Each structure stands twice: as structure tokens, then as C-alpha cells.
Residue, then its C-alpha position, 0 to 999 in steps of 0.5 A: m711178091l710185089f707186082w713190079e719185082n723180078r719173080q725169077s730173082f726171088d725164085d732163084l733165091k728161094a731155090q738156093f735156100d731150098e737146096e742148102l736147107r732141104a726142109a724135111d717136113p711142113i714146119e721146116r718148109m715154113w721156116v725156110d720160107e720165112i728165111v727167104d722172105l727175111e732175106w728178100d726184104p732188105h733187097r726190096l728196101r734197097r730197091t725201093r729207096r733207090t727208086i725213090v731217089e731216082n724218081g726225085l732226081v728225074e723230077r728235078l731234071t724234068q723241071k730243069v728242062a721245062r724251065i730251060a724250054a720256057g726260055t731261061a738260058n741253056p747252059s750246055g747249048a745242046e738241043l734239049p730232050t723232050l719231056a717225054e724222052i726224059k720220062y721214058q728214059a727215067l722209067k727205064c733207068v728206075g727199072g735198072d737199064p744201064a744205058s738209060h742211067q747213063y743218059i740221065v747222068e749225062w743230062l744232069t752233067h750237061l745242065d749244070m746239075e753235077h751235084e745231083v749226080r752224087s744222088v744217082 
């Protein structure tokens, strides 16, 4: 397990395989553990890929807000969030928080970055 992964999700997956396969000896236990690891890896890769994409998206959003704050035109006319707020919401978004995900998507839309929404 990597330190940021959800231990309960892994344990639930392991319990499902344990119940279904019922290892009878240490060799079978080793194979069940191997199967669980092989099942977990694609989930880990998808989460990692999503995190990389979302981090890139947040970086682009942060840069756009910083440019607007530095004096370029604000296309939405809305009061801009602070960079700290974007980073905070982004961290929660990457962690899977649906409200933060919506927050990021809404700011992308407000700042004429709709093409970026497809990346989310």
C-alpha cells in the first residue's frame, strides 16, 4: 500500500477474494495475495493518471487566475478566488471530493477555459 491509498478499500477487496477463494494453505494464500495485488494495480494506475491530469488542470487554472490578478482582463467579471483557495479545493478535488471537483469545473467555465473541462 502507498501511504495515500485508502486502506479500507484495499482491505475490502482482499476480503472479497479471501471469501471467494478460501486459501487452504500458505501456497494458496500467496496466490490469493498475488491476485489481490494484480487487481489493485490497475485501480492504482487509474487513480494516479487521474491525479496527474487533475494536477495539471489545477496548475493551468492557478496560472490563469494569477494572470488575471496581475491585471489582464477578467472574462467572467466575477470576484476571483485566492490562489490558496484554488490550491485547497484542488487538493480536495484530487482526493475525490465531488464538491471541490464541481468548484474547479465551475471556475474553468467562468474563466473561459471550457476546453479544459473535458480533461476533468
